[in-house]
Backbone bond lengths (Angstrom), bond angles and torsions (degrees), N, CA, C in turn:
res aa  C-N    CA-C-N  psi(-1)  N-CA   C-N-CA  omega(-1)  CA-C   N-CA-C  phi
1 M - - - 1.456 - - 1.529 109.06 -
2 T 1.316 116.81 126.28 1.453 120.90 178.17 1.528 109.84 -74.37
3 A 1.340 115.28 163.99 1.457 119.93 177.23 1.524 108.92 -62.97
4 P 1.335 117.82 141.13 1.460 119.54 -177.50 1.523 111.82 -65.46
5 L 1.313 115.02 145.13 1.458 120.85 172.65 1.527 109.77 -67.74
6 L 1.323 115.30 -45.07 1.466 122.05 -179.34 1.518 108.74 -130.52
7 D 1.325 115.97 133.40 1.467 120.90 178.63 1.528 108.35 -136.28
8 V 1.334 115.25 105.79 1.464 121.37 -179.94 1.519 107.87 -103.88
9 R 1.338 116.42 127.32 1.466 120.52 -176.97 1.531 110.51 -128.58
10 N 1.337 115.66 121.14 1.467 122.70 172.42 1.535 112.76 50.07
11 L 1.314 116.05 42.61 1.468 121.17 -178.39 1.526 110.00 -70.32
12 E 1.334 115.53 129.84 1.458 121.35 179.40 1.527 109.82 -130.13
13 T 1.329 115.47 125.89 1.455 121.59 175.67 1.517 108.57 -129.65
14 H 1.318 116.41 129.29 1.454 121.65 -178.80 1.521 110.44 -117.21
15 L 1.322 115.54 149.51 1.456 122.69 169.01 1.529 107.57 -109.17
16 F 1.318 116.13 120.41 1.454 120.80 -178.77 1.529 108.11 -94.50
17 L 1.328 115.52 99.08 1.457 123.38 -172.08 1.526 110.51 -108.96
18 P 1.350 117.45 161.85 1.468 120.04 178.30 1.522 113.16 -55.70
19 G 1.332 117.02 -32.85 1.462 120.25 -178.55 1.512 114.39 -85.77
20 G 1.338 117.74 -2.21 1.457 120.52 -179.31 1.522 111.16 139.55
21 T 1.317 115.83 -167.55 1.461 122.38 -178.44 1.528 109.84 -104.56
22 A 1.329 115.96 124.46 1.461 121.54 177.92 1.528 109.02 -100.80
23 R 1.325 116.60 120.61 1.466 121.27 177.95 1.529 108.22 -86.60
24 V 1.310 115.84 82.14 1.465 120.05 -173.38 1.523 112.37 -73.05
25 V 1.332 116.94 -29.17 1.470 121.93 172.48 1.525 105.54 -128.37
26 N 1.338 115.84 115.54 1.460 120.62 -167.30 1.533 110.63 -121.26
27 K 1.344 115.82 91.79 1.469 122.75 177.51 1.534 111.67 55.66
28 V 1.308 115.40 54.02 1.462 122.40 -179.49 1.529 110.03 -86.82
29 S 1.332 116.08 131.49 1.466 121.88 178.43 1.525 109.83 -135.06
30 F 1.325 116.53 136.63 1.461 122.61 171.12 1.519 108.34 -166.65
31 A 1.323 115.97 165.05 1.461 121.43 178.71 1.516 109.21 -137.65
32 M 1.340 115.36 153.79 1.461 121.53 178.55 1.518 109.77 -133.75
33 Q 1.335 115.41 141.88 1.454 121.60 174.52 1.532 110.13 -93.17
34 P 1.333 118.30 158.09 1.470 120.06 176.00 1.524 111.13 -56.33
35 G 1.321 116.70 133.68 1.457 121.64 179.29 1.507 115.24 81.80
36 E 1.329 118.05 -1.13 1.464 121.91 -177.21 1.527 110.70 -85.60
37 T 1.335 115.14 149.74 1.464 121.44 171.04 1.520 108.59 -111.69
38 L 1.320 115.37 117.66 1.462 121.77 176.90 1.516 108.05 -111.10
39 A 1.334 116.65 125.35 1.458 121.56 177.74 1.518 109.26 -97.17
40 L 1.330 115.80 131.67 1.458 122.84 175.54 1.522 106.18 -108.57
41 V 1.334 117.44 111.96 1.459 121.47 -171.29 1.524 111.01 -121.98
42 G 1.327 114.54 161.15 1.457 121.15 178.39 1.513 110.17 152.63
43 E 1.342 116.09 169.68 1.453 120.95 -179.30 1.527 110.90 -67.01
44 S 1.335 116.08 162.76 1.458 121.05 176.39 1.525 109.68 -58.41
45 G 1.319 115.85 136.93 1.460 120.61 178.82 1.507 115.20 87.52
46 C 1.343 117.62 6.48 1.468 119.18 -176.69 1.529 112.43 -84.80
47 G 1.336 118.37 -8.88 1.461 120.93 176.83 1.512 115.24 111.84
48 K 1.329 118.20 7.05 1.464 120.66 -176.88 1.536 111.47 -62.14
49 T 1.339 116.29 -53.04 1.456 120.13 -177.08 1.527 111.35 -66.81
50 M 1.325 117.87 -37.63 1.466 119.91 178.92 1.528 110.76 -66.61
51 T 1.327 117.69 -30.47 1.466 120.25 173.46 1.519 109.96 -62.90
52 A 1.339 116.59 -44.32 1.462 120.70 178.48 1.525 111.23 -64.40
53 F 1.319 117.48 -45.41 1.463 121.12 178.52 1.527 110.99 -60.55
54 S 1.329 116.54 -36.80 1.463 119.95 177.96 1.524 110.62 -64.51
55 M 1.331 116.87 -42.89 1.458 120.47 179.29 1.528 111.62 -63.74
56 M 1.323 116.48 -34.42 1.465 121.13 179.14 1.532 112.18 -84.69
57 R 1.327 116.69 -4.29 1.473 122.57 -174.45 1.528 110.72 58.02
58 L 1.344 115.57 45.17 1.458 122.32 -179.76 1.530 111.81 -117.45
59 V 1.324 117.68 17.77 1.463 120.86 179.02 1.532 108.38 -66.23
60 P 1.347 118.23 123.12 1.467 120.09 179.98 1.527 111.31 -63.58
61 S 1.341 115.86 128.30 1.463 120.57 -178.29 1.523 109.98 -131.66
62 P 1.363 119.62 122.66 1.460 124.00 -8.01 1.527 111.00 -71.88
63 P 1.351 117.81 165.97 1.468 129.12 7.99 1.515 114.55 -96.24
64 G 1.353 118.16 -1.98 1.457 119.83 -171.03 1.514 113.32 -93.37
65 K 1.335 115.06 156.40 1.456 120.56 176.25 1.521 109.41 -160.48
66 I 1.344 116.27 136.33 1.465 120.99 171.47 1.527 106.73 -78.42
67 V 1.316 117.15 118.43 1.468 120.03 -172.91 1.527 113.15 -107.56
68 G 1.333 117.80 -6.76 1.450 118.52 -179.80 1.513 112.29 -172.75
69 G 1.325 115.22 165.12 1.458 120.41 175.55 1.510 114.02 101.77
70 S 1.331 114.74 -177.73 1.455 122.65 -175.33 1.528 109.67 -134.46
71 I 1.350 116.18 141.77 1.464 122.57 175.80 1.523 107.28 -129.94
72 M 1.328 116.50 99.94 1.467 121.58 -177.84 1.520 109.75 -102.95
73 L 1.326 116.74 122.11 1.464 122.81 175.49 1.517 108.40 -118.69
74 D 1.338 116.18 114.62 1.467 120.75 -176.64 1.527 111.85 51.87
75 G 1.329 115.26 39.66 1.458 119.95 177.30 1.511 115.55 81.56
76 V 1.322 117.98 2.07 1.466 122.22 179.89 1.529 108.95 -103.94
77 E 1.327 116.87 128.28 1.462 121.65 178.41 1.526 109.06 -80.92
78 L 1.348 115.94 107.15 1.459 120.48 -175.29 1.527 112.01 -67.55
79 R 1.317 117.29 -28.04 1.465 119.54 -178.31 1.523 111.85 -69.24
80 E 1.320 117.93 -20.81 1.459 121.05 -178.00 1.525 112.80 -90.30
81 L 1.327 117.64 -6.86 1.463 120.45 -177.97 1.520 110.99 -78.33
82 S 1.324 116.02 148.03 1.454 120.46 172.23 1.521 109.22 -71.36
83 E 1.327 117.10 166.39 1.461 119.90 179.36 1.524 110.48 -62.79
84 Q 1.319 117.95 -36.95 1.461 120.80 178.38 1.529 110.82 -64.81
85 E 1.337 116.88 -42.27 1.461 120.39 177.70 1.522 110.65 -66.22
86 M 1.326 117.23 -37.81 1.460 120.77 -179.97 1.517 111.26 -66.75
87 R 1.325 117.52 -34.88 1.469 120.03 177.60 1.531 110.75 -63.15
88 R 1.338 116.85 -32.09 1.466 119.44 177.83 1.527 111.41 -72.71
89 I 1.343 116.66 -27.55 1.469 121.15 178.60 1.523 110.67 -75.48
90 R 1.343 117.08 -43.93 1.462 121.47 -178.56 1.525 110.20 -64.29
91 G 1.318 115.76 131.15 1.454 120.75 -179.42 1.509 113.18 84.89
92 D 1.337 117.16 -17.71 1.458 121.58 -179.78 1.528 110.15 -105.29
93 K 1.337 116.76 -66.34 1.464 120.68 179.85 1.520 112.78 -89.90
94 I 1.327 116.35 -29.53 1.455 121.66 -179.03 1.520 108.39 -138.53
95 A 1.323 116.94 132.89 1.469 121.52 -177.65 1.516 109.11 -134.69
96 M 1.328 115.19 156.77 1.461 119.84 -176.42 1.522 110.33 -130.31
97 V 1.328 115.74 134.20 1.460 122.93 172.21 1.523 106.07 -101.04
98 F 1.330 116.41 110.91 1.460 120.43 -172.50 1.524 111.03 -78.56
99 Q 1.336 114.08 165.45 1.458 121.08 -171.72 1.518 113.23 -66.13
100 E 1.322 118.29 -39.98 1.461 121.50 -177.02 1.530 109.81 -121.84
101 P 1.341 117.27 99.95 1.467 119.83 -174.83 1.519 114.04 -63.21
102 L 1.326 118.59 -29.11 1.458 119.97 -178.17 1.526 110.89 -64.12
103 T 1.332 117.58 -34.85 1.462 120.17 178.57 1.526 111.68 -88.89
104 S 1.338 118.12 -16.59 1.463 121.03 179.72 1.522 111.69 -85.41
105 L 1.326 117.40 -31.52 1.453 121.23 177.64 1.525 109.81 -83.10
106 N 1.320 116.11 144.76 1.463 120.75 179.13 1.529 108.82 -75.07
107 P 1.344 118.75 121.14 1.469 120.35 -173.71 1.521 114.67 -70.40
108 V 1.340 118.45 -14.76 1.471 119.99 -174.52 1.526 112.89 -103.32
109 F 1.337 117.01 4.16 1.453 120.67 177.58 1.531 109.91 -120.37
110 R 1.314 116.34 144.11 1.466 121.11 176.59 1.533 109.20 -64.43
111 V 1.336 115.55 149.44 1.464 118.88 -175.85 1.523 111.41 -63.83
112 G 1.335 117.12 -34.18 1.461 119.82 178.51 1.511 112.03 -62.52
113 D 1.325 116.69 -40.75 1.463 120.51 178.78 1.526 111.17 -65.48
114 Q 1.335 116.66 -35.28 1.463 119.44 -178.73 1.528 111.49 -70.37
115 I 1.333 116.93 -37.89 1.468 119.89 175.62 1.526 110.07 -69.52
116 A 1.334 116.57 -42.10 1.464 120.99 -178.88 1.515 111.69 -62.31
117 E 1.328 117.51 -33.46 1.461 120.62 -179.04 1.525 111.21 -60.76
118 V 1.337 117.10 -38.05 1.465 120.45 178.13 1.521 110.40 -59.55
119 L 1.318 116.29 -43.15 1.464 121.14 -178.92 1.526 111.81 -71.18
120 Q 1.303 116.85 -34.60 1.462 120.10 177.60 1.526 111.27 -67.51
121 V 1.329 116.30 -41.64 1.466 120.79 -177.34 1.526 111.37 -71.68
122 H 1.358 116.69 -47.35 1.459 120.08 -172.13 1.525 114.37 -93.03
123 R 1.324 117.92 -23.10 1.458 120.78 -178.31 1.532 113.19 -116.34
124 G 1.308 117.49 -3.89 1.462 120.81 178.28 1.515 113.98 65.31
125 M 1.330 117.43 25.92 1.457 120.90 -177.52 1.531 110.99 -76.73
126 K 1.316 115.73 150.96 1.457 120.32 174.02 1.526 109.39 -72.42
127 K 1.324 116.57 156.61 1.459 121.48 -173.48 1.530 111.95 -56.71
128 R 1.309 118.06 -45.07 1.461 120.34 -177.90 1.526 111.58 -64.10
129 D 1.325 115.79 -44.80 1.462 119.63 179.02 1.525 111.18 -65.05
130 A 1.342 115.93 -38.58 1.462 119.97 179.44 1.523 110.90 -65.18
131 L 1.318 118.36 -38.11 1.471 121.57 178.20 1.526 110.79 -67.23
132 D 1.337 116.14 -38.88 1.470 119.30 176.51 1.528 110.57 -62.01
133 K 1.333 115.98 -41.87 1.462 120.13 178.20 1.523 110.48 -66.40
134 A 1.338 116.87 -38.47 1.463 120.84 178.17 1.521 110.84 -61.17
135 C 1.332 116.39 -40.80 1.463 120.71 178.00 1.530 110.28 -63.12
136 H 1.330 116.27 -41.39 1.466 120.84 177.54 1.526 110.91 -62.24
137 L 1.339 116.65 -40.66 1.458 120.86 179.90 1.524 111.37 -65.38
138 L 1.332 117.30 -39.46 1.463 120.15 178.01 1.526 110.65 -63.00
139 R 1.327 116.99 -39.12 1.470 119.53 175.97 1.527 110.10 -64.38
140 A 1.351 116.20 -39.69 1.469 120.69 -177.36 1.520 111.97 -63.86
141 V 1.338 117.27 -29.96 1.470 119.46 -179.53 1.528 111.51 -95.42
142 G 1.333 116.86 11.96 1.457 120.34 169.91 1.512 116.29 87.77
143 I 1.325 118.59 23.63 1.462 120.92 176.88 1.526 108.84 -92.78
144 A 1.328 115.69 116.37 1.468 120.53 -179.86 1.526 109.82 -72.82
145 G 1.340 115.56 148.20 1.458 120.01 179.88 1.512 112.23 62.94
146 A 1.342 116.19 43.64 1.456 120.39 -174.06 1.522 112.41 -60.18
147 D 1.357 117.58 -35.58 1.456 119.38 -178.98 1.528 111.87 -65.21
148 R 1.322 116.59 -22.18 1.466 120.58 176.14 1.526 111.00 -93.10
149 R 1.329 116.46 -41.92 1.454 120.78 -177.17 1.525 112.50 -67.02
150 I 1.309 117.41 -22.84 1.455 120.97 -179.15 1.523 112.02 -61.46
151 K 1.330 115.89 -19.58 1.470 120.89 -179.56 1.528 112.38 -95.10
152 D 1.328 116.96 -0.18 1.465 120.63 -179.07 1.522 111.21 -76.61
153 Y 1.344 114.61 155.31 1.459 121.29 169.09 1.539 108.10 -92.64
154 P 1.329 117.94 157.04 1.469 119.54 -176.50 1.524 114.30 -52.74
155 H 1.332 118.19 -38.14 1.465 119.51 -176.03 1.521 112.57 -69.44
156 Q 1.332 117.87 -13.24 1.462 121.68 179.51 1.524 112.17 -86.36
157 M 1.317 117.01 -0.20 1.461 121.16 -177.39 1.521 110.75 -113.45
158 S 1.332 115.65 156.05 1.462 121.20 174.98 1.525 109.62 -74.78
159 G 1.343 115.65 169.16 1.457 119.81 179.32 1.519 112.70 -59.99
160 G 1.326 116.97 -41.61 1.455 120.47 179.54 1.521 112.22 -65.57
161 M 1.331 116.99 -38.69 1.464 120.34 178.99 1.527 110.99 -68.81
162 R 1.336 117.11 -39.45 1.466 119.32 177.72 1.528 110.33 -63.18
163 Q 1.330 116.62 -38.26 1.461 119.20 177.79 1.523 110.53 -63.73
164 R 1.318 117.11 -38.87 1.464 120.87 176.91 1.527 111.37 -64.60
165 V 1.332 116.48 -36.79 1.464 120.14 176.02 1.523 110.21 -61.87
166 M 1.338 116.61 -43.34 1.459 120.68 178.41 1.532 110.95 -61.79
167 I 1.330 116.88 -38.86 1.463 120.33 178.40 1.522 110.00 -67.58
168 A 1.329 116.70 -41.79 1.470 120.39 177.25 1.525 110.80 -59.65
169 M 1.329 116.69 -42.56 1.455 121.19 179.22 1.529 110.68 -64.03
170 A 1.347 115.96 -41.54 1.463 120.13 179.45 1.522 111.36 -65.42
171 L 1.343 117.27 -32.85 1.463 121.73 -176.99 1.518 113.59 -86.11
172 A 1.320 117.36 -6.44 1.464 121.02 -170.72 1.528 112.60 -52.48
173 C 1.323 117.40 -41.13 1.466 120.90 -176.97 1.525 112.44 -104.76
174 Q 1.338 116.34 15.91 1.456 122.34 -179.67 1.535 111.26 49.26
175 P 1.334 117.24 64.43 1.471 120.60 -176.58 1.518 112.03 -67.51
176 R 1.321 115.03 160.42 1.454 120.81 176.86 1.530 111.08 -75.40
177 L 1.350 116.15 -28.48 1.458 120.57 -175.61 1.519 109.76 -140.85
178 I 1.333 115.62 133.18 1.464 121.16 172.89 1.527 108.46 -116.61
179 I 1.321 115.45 132.45 1.461 121.97 173.43 1.519 107.01 -104.03
180 A 1.320 117.21 119.25 1.470 122.34 -179.43 1.523 108.35 -111.48
181 D 1.338 116.09 109.40 1.461 121.84 -176.60 1.523 109.81 -95.13
182 E 1.327 116.60 104.40 1.471 122.44 -179.09 1.537 110.42 47.17
183 P 1.333 118.58 57.51 1.467 120.57 -171.90 1.519 114.49 -68.75
184 T 1.338 118.28 -11.69 1.470 119.42 -177.90 1.525 112.27 -115.79
185 T 1.332 117.41 11.68 1.463 120.34 178.97 1.521 110.54 -61.14
186 A 1.347 116.72 136.13 1.470 124.41 175.94 1.533 113.35 68.75
187 L 1.339 117.27 11.45 1.455 120.17 175.44 1.526 109.33 -101.57
188 D 1.329 116.74 148.79 1.464 117.93 178.67 1.517 109.89 -71.09
189 V 1.317 116.00 165.56 1.463 121.36 -169.84 1.526 112.14 -60.16
190 T 1.335 116.84 -40.17 1.458 120.20 -179.41 1.523 111.14 -63.14
191 V 1.335 116.61 -44.90 1.466 120.91 179.98 1.526 109.87 -67.59
192 Q 1.336 117.59 -37.15 1.461 120.39 175.84 1.524 111.00 -55.53
193 A 1.318 115.82 -47.69 1.465 120.50 -179.41 1.523 110.77 -62.74
194 Q 1.323 117.51 -40.11 1.465 121.10 179.25 1.527 111.29 -64.08
195 I 1.339 116.66 -42.29 1.458 120.29 -179.63 1.527 110.99 -64.43
196 M 1.336 117.31 -43.91 1.461 119.56 -179.16 1.524 111.55 -69.75
197 D 1.340 117.62 -35.67 1.464 120.24 173.92 1.521 110.42 -61.47
198 L 1.339 115.66 -38.00 1.462 120.50 178.96 1.524 110.77 -63.79
199 F 1.325 117.30 -43.74 1.461 120.30 177.45 1.523 110.99 -59.15
200 R 1.332 116.84 -45.73 1.473 120.12 -178.87 1.526 111.20 -62.52
201 E 1.330 116.56 -42.38 1.463 119.88 -179.77 1.526 111.27 -64.85
202 L 1.336 116.40 -42.11 1.459 120.40 -179.26 1.527 111.13 -68.53
203 Q 1.323 116.90 -34.58 1.461 119.60 176.32 1.523 111.43 -62.53
204 R 1.330 115.85 -43.58 1.465 119.58 -179.81 1.525 111.43 -62.76
205 S 1.323 116.73 -38.41 1.461 119.98 -175.69 1.520 112.97 -82.81
206 H 1.357 118.46 -24.37 1.459 121.06 -175.77 1.532 113.13 -114.23
207 T 1.346 118.53 -5.71 1.477 123.31 -178.42 1.523 111.20 49.64
208 M 1.303 116.25 46.18 1.464 120.04 179.44 1.519 109.62 -99.88
209 G 1.317 115.54 155.51 1.456 120.78 173.57 1.515 109.81 -83.15
210 L 1.333 116.49 148.94 1.464 121.62 179.20 1.521 109.03 -129.95
211 L 1.331 116.27 117.64 1.457 121.68 171.64 1.515 106.80 -98.42
212 L 1.315 116.25 108.63 1.463 122.83 -174.13 1.519 109.27 -101.11
213 I 1.323 116.06 114.16 1.464 121.73 178.08 1.523 108.10 -98.66
214 T 1.327 116.39 120.43 1.463 118.97 -174.45 1.527 110.03 -160.55
215 H 1.323 115.96 162.82 1.462 120.96 168.74 1.525 109.90 -115.28
216 D 1.342 117.23 5.38 1.461 122.66 -178.83 1.527 108.93 -90.54
217 L 1.322 116.42 101.07 1.463 120.17 -176.62 1.524 112.40 -70.54
218 G 1.332 117.51 -21.98 1.457 119.63 175.23 1.515 111.10 -65.20
219 I 1.332 117.09 -43.69 1.461 121.60 176.62 1.520 110.48 -64.18
220 V 1.330 116.85 -39.90 1.464 121.06 178.75 1.527 110.44 -59.91
221 A 1.320 117.30 -46.41 1.465 121.28 -177.56 1.520 111.74 -61.39
222 E 1.330 117.44 -34.93 1.467 121.35 -176.65 1.517 113.21 -85.88
223 T 1.343 117.52 -23.76 1.458 120.57 -166.96 1.518 114.22 -113.27
224 A 1.334 118.16 -40.37 1.466 121.46 -166.40 1.527 112.99 -80.92
225 D 1.321 115.27 153.66 1.458 122.66 169.08 1.527 110.10 -92.43
226 A 1.332 115.94 -39.31 1.466 121.49 179.93 1.522 108.59 -137.75
227 V 1.343 115.69 160.36 1.461 121.35 -175.91 1.525 109.23 -133.81
228 A 1.331 115.92 134.48 1.462 122.25 170.99 1.524 107.18 -116.83
229 V 1.326 116.75 121.91 1.462 122.41 -178.20 1.526 108.50 -97.38
230 M 1.336 116.27 124.16 1.468 120.74 -178.91 1.512 110.98 -107.14
231 Y 1.337 114.73 145.49 1.463 121.11 173.89 1.518 108.51 -148.71
232 A 1.330 115.87 125.02 1.471 122.20 176.74 1.519 112.23 51.67
233 G 1.338 116.29 44.37 1.454 121.26 174.19 1.507 116.24 87.00
234 R 1.353 117.72 -2.14 1.463 120.67 -177.73 1.521 110.81 -125.12
235 I 1.325 116.46 152.52 1.461 120.90 171.00 1.526 107.34 -83.24
236 V 1.342 116.01 123.52 1.464 120.13 -177.57 1.529 112.83 -104.96
237 E 1.340 117.23 -15.98 1.469 119.87 175.93 1.519 109.00 -156.99
238 Y 1.336 114.89 143.21 1.467 121.26 -178.97 1.528 107.80 -143.58
239 A 1.340 116.30 128.53 1.468 120.31 -179.61 1.518 109.25 -164.52
240 D 1.336 116.39 167.17 1.461 118.69 170.72 1.525 108.08 -68.25
241 V 1.319 116.20 158.66 1.468 120.18 -168.04 1.528 112.00 -63.38
242 A 1.323 118.18 -39.28 1.469 120.23 -179.38 1.525 110.92 -65.27
243 T 1.328 116.84 -41.36 1.463 120.84 -179.95 1.514 111.12 -66.48
244 L 1.321 116.67 -43.84 1.458 119.37 -176.85 1.522 111.53 -64.11
245 F 1.339 117.19 -42.68 1.464 118.98 -179.79 1.523 111.35 -75.62
246 G 1.325 117.36 -30.02 1.460 119.68 -177.83 1.513 113.94 -86.01
247 N 1.340 116.55 -27.26 1.466 119.45 -176.42 1.530 110.38 -146.89
248 P 1.325 117.72 65.75 1.468 119.38 178.04 1.524 110.38 -68.16
249 L 1.334 116.94 137.31 1.458 120.25 -175.03 1.519 113.53 -108.86
250 H 1.323 117.70 -34.62 1.464 119.04 -178.08 1.531 110.02 -79.55
251 P 1.337 118.46 137.72 1.468 120.34 179.60 1.526 112.94 -55.86
252 Y 1.330 117.62 -32.30 1.465 119.84 178.84 1.520 110.68 -68.44
253 T 1.328 116.98 -44.01 1.469 120.53 177.56 1.527 110.42 -61.04
254 R 1.322 116.24 -43.28 1.468 119.87 178.00 1.525 110.53 -61.26
255 G 1.331 115.77 -40.41 1.466 119.63 178.62 1.512 112.29 -62.90
256 L 1.340 116.84 -40.67 1.460 120.26 178.14 1.528 111.04 -61.81
257 L 1.331 116.35 -44.72 1.466 120.14 -177.96 1.527 111.41 -70.67
258 E 1.322 117.12 -36.65 1.469 119.97 -179.94 1.522 112.58 -72.16
259 S 1.318 117.21 -18.85 1.464 120.21 -179.86 1.526 112.30 -84.68
260 L 1.339 116.96 -4.57 1.457 119.89 178.41 1.529 110.56 -72.89
261 P 1.328 118.25 139.90 1.468 120.06 177.07 1.523 111.57 -69.52
262 R 1.329 116.64 142.54 1.455 122.09 178.58 1.528 109.45 -133.98
263 I 1.319 115.16 156.19 1.461 120.03 177.56 1.523 109.05 -62.91
264 G 1.316 116.58 130.29 1.448 121.45 179.85 1.514 114.08 90.04
265 M 1.334 117.76 -9.47 1.465 120.59 179.27 1.523 109.50 -74.74
266 K 1.316 116.33 129.68 1.459 120.58 -179.63 1.525 111.83 -85.63
267 R 1.333 116.36 -36.83 1.454 120.08 179.58 1.518 109.86 -138.24
268 L 1.337 116.54 143.40 1.454 121.01 174.58 1.524 109.58 -70.24
269 Q 1.331 115.93 155.38 1.456 121.82 179.33 1.530 108.66 -112.37
270 P 1.321 117.67 84.24 1.472 119.39 -177.86 1.525 111.79 -72.47
271 I 1.330 115.57 157.14 1.462 120.38 173.01 1.523 107.46 -75.57
272 P 1.326 119.06 126.13 1.466 119.89 -177.81 1.526 111.78 -67.39
273 G 1.336 115.49 155.51 1.453 120.13 174.89 1.517 113.09 79.87
274 M 1.326 115.15 -170.99 1.456 122.87 -177.02 1.525 109.90 -126.71
275 V 1.338 115.01 156.04 1.471 119.83 173.67 1.522 108.45 -63.15
276 P 1.325 119.39 129.60 1.461 119.98 -178.90 1.523 112.22 -68.07
277 S 1.321 116.08 152.69 1.462 120.83 174.81 1.522 109.51 -64.04
278 L 1.336 116.67 136.73 1.460 120.20 178.46 1.522 111.74 -68.01
279 L 1.329 116.63 -12.61 1.459 120.83 175.28 1.532 111.68 -84.90
280 E 1.335 116.42 -16.82 1.467 120.55 -176.11 1.534 109.95 -137.11
281 L 1.312 116.52 54.99 1.458 120.24 179.49 1.526 110.37 -68.47
282 P 1.336 117.41 140.74 1.469 119.74 178.39 1.518 111.01 -68.72
283 E 1.323 116.70 159.62 1.460 120.82 173.80 1.531 109.13 -66.03
284 G 1.315 115.75 150.30 1.455 120.13 178.47 1.514 112.04 75.07
285 C 1.327 116.39 -141.71 1.463 122.05 -179.26 1.527 109.94 -70.39
286 A 1.329 116.58 128.66 1.465 120.60 -177.67 1.518 112.38 -65.34
287 F 1.344 117.13 -21.51 1.465 120.97 -178.76 1.526 112.07 -89.43
288 S 1.324 117.93 -3.83 1.463 120.96 -172.23 1.526 112.81 -61.96
289 T 1.349 117.75 -28.92 1.465 120.15 -178.71 1.526 112.27 -73.05
290 R 1.338 117.88 -13.07 1.459 121.89 -178.79 1.525 112.14 -116.59
291 C 1.319 117.18 -0.43 1.463 121.73 -170.83 1.522 111.01 -99.02
292 S 1.335 116.66 126.09 1.466 121.10 -179.56 1.523 112.41 -74.51
293 R 1.342 116.83 -12.76 1.459 120.54 -177.35 1.527 112.41 -102.49
294 A 1.327 116.93 3.31 1.461 120.43 -175.82 1.533 111.49 -67.49
295 V 1.332 115.17 141.07 1.458 122.22 175.16 1.524 107.71 -123.55
296 A 1.320 116.39 -177.34 1.463 120.74 -174.53 1.528 112.43 -56.28
297 S 1.337 116.91 -42.77 1.465 119.63 -177.51 1.527 111.95 -63.09
298 C 1.336 117.11 -28.96 1.462 120.70 179.43 1.530 111.26 -65.33
299 R 1.312 116.43 -28.35 1.463 121.66 -177.14 1.530 112.45 -93.25
300 E 1.329 116.15 -0.21 1.465 119.86 -176.67 1.522 112.45 -106.44
301 R 1.328 118.11 -40.72 1.468 121.57 -176.96 1.516 110.20 -134.55
302 A 1.332 116.43 139.86 1.462 121.21 177.94 1.527 109.25 -80.34
303 P 1.333 118.43 127.17 1.469 120.10 179.63 1.527 111.60 -73.27
304 E 1.326 116.36 149.21 1.464 121.66 175.71 1.526 109.56 -86.55
305 L 1.327 115.85 160.94 1.460 121.47 176.14 1.529 107.50 -78.94
306 T 1.330 116.76 109.54 1.462 121.38 -172.68 1.526 110.57 -126.00
307 P 1.347 117.74 152.82 1.460 120.67 179.25 1.521 111.80 -73.65
308 T 1.321 115.85 150.55 1.459 122.38 174.38 1.520 108.70 -102.74
309 D 1.314 116.74 175.42 1.466 121.47 -178.43 1.516 111.37 -102.56
310 G 1.334 117.46 40.30 1.462 120.31 -178.59 1.515 112.43 -76.98
311 D 1.334 115.83 176.47 1.458 121.88 -179.24 1.525 113.16 -92.78
312 S 1.337 117.05 2.51 1.462 120.05 -177.91 1.521 110.20 -65.73
313 P 1.359 118.13 139.63 1.466 120.28 177.95 1.523 112.13 -67.59
314 A 1.334 117.81 -24.73 1.457 122.07 178.06 1.525 109.22 -99.56
315 P 1.340 117.77 157.42 1.466 119.79 -179.74 1.531 111.56 -61.29
316 H 1.321 116.13 139.61 1.460 122.08 171.76 1.521 106.02 -119.01
317 L 1.329 115.21 108.74 1.453 121.64 -175.42 1.520 109.61 -110.06
318 V 1.335 116.18 144.52 1.459 119.70 179.92 1.524 109.19 -146.24
319 S 1.323 115.55 144.73 1.461 121.97 178.57 1.525 108.15 -113.00
320 C 1.331 115.81 84.22 1.466 121.50 -176.57 1.521 108.84 -160.97
321 W 1.338 116.63 135.63 1.460 120.74 177.10 1.521 112.36 -72.01
322 R 1.347 117.82 -24.77 1.476 120.09 -170.21 1.531 112.22 -123.25
323 W 1.329 116.63 29.44 1.470 119.11 -175.32 1.538 112.45 -63.43
324 D 1.341 117.78 -25.50 1.467 120.28 -175.71 1.525 112.83 -101.26
325 T 1.352 116.96 16.10 1.468 118.59 179.99 1.525 110.36 -105.19
């Protein structure tokens, strides 16, 4: 086994709010190998995006702060870097494709200039050379007429094209790791498939790691190598994609899979109840208030993420007192 590309250990990020402290990322741990795709899944508000922001050191402060844990990228501890050093890492070694490209792109600058700026800052390229490279990147991500589109402003492009621009910008310096936060949200199904095919093709050609943040389990099944399921700021199950879909162990993971529509299904099977407020988490397991299998011990102590004795070649970890019942 090669050294991990990314190794996150016991990461904790809190939001210090007037109503109390919200543990939005609560002792989260996972690792990724070079070229691997790890999907981070869960309901809205479970902490997926804040985990990504923590890794990028982009947590808004106030009210947020990383209060514990380790973030190792290629053996470098990102938490120990100064802000100036971290700015050199962002866009170069690690890049992020944000959820809504229209708000992530600057509306008053042409898309070509925005891509070129990344190359000027991180590679020291001259403006003309950077624009030529930007045009090449737009062609690489499937934008027709790139030499013309490079002069467009973000509002002149469709949602799918803006997402491709964001991917081109993220790829400009050939980073070791790309974080894609809901990269297909609000796109039609055909464009979704094109975007995910593009990610797979670019991974093969650049051997980069991809952390895919999504709630679309269909995309996870087709794209990911491994899956980490988050609930209320914690990872509750971790396994390779085949194991997780074939043998889910945590009641929350089972609930997510059972709520998917299937041919012949008359009614969906939603998970009962609501995600608890991170300001008022229940004692013990955070899922215990929604779990039909919960017993007294589930409401008293929070279970740790521990390995199971399955036959999977990769670790299968679960945070549940009753996963084997």
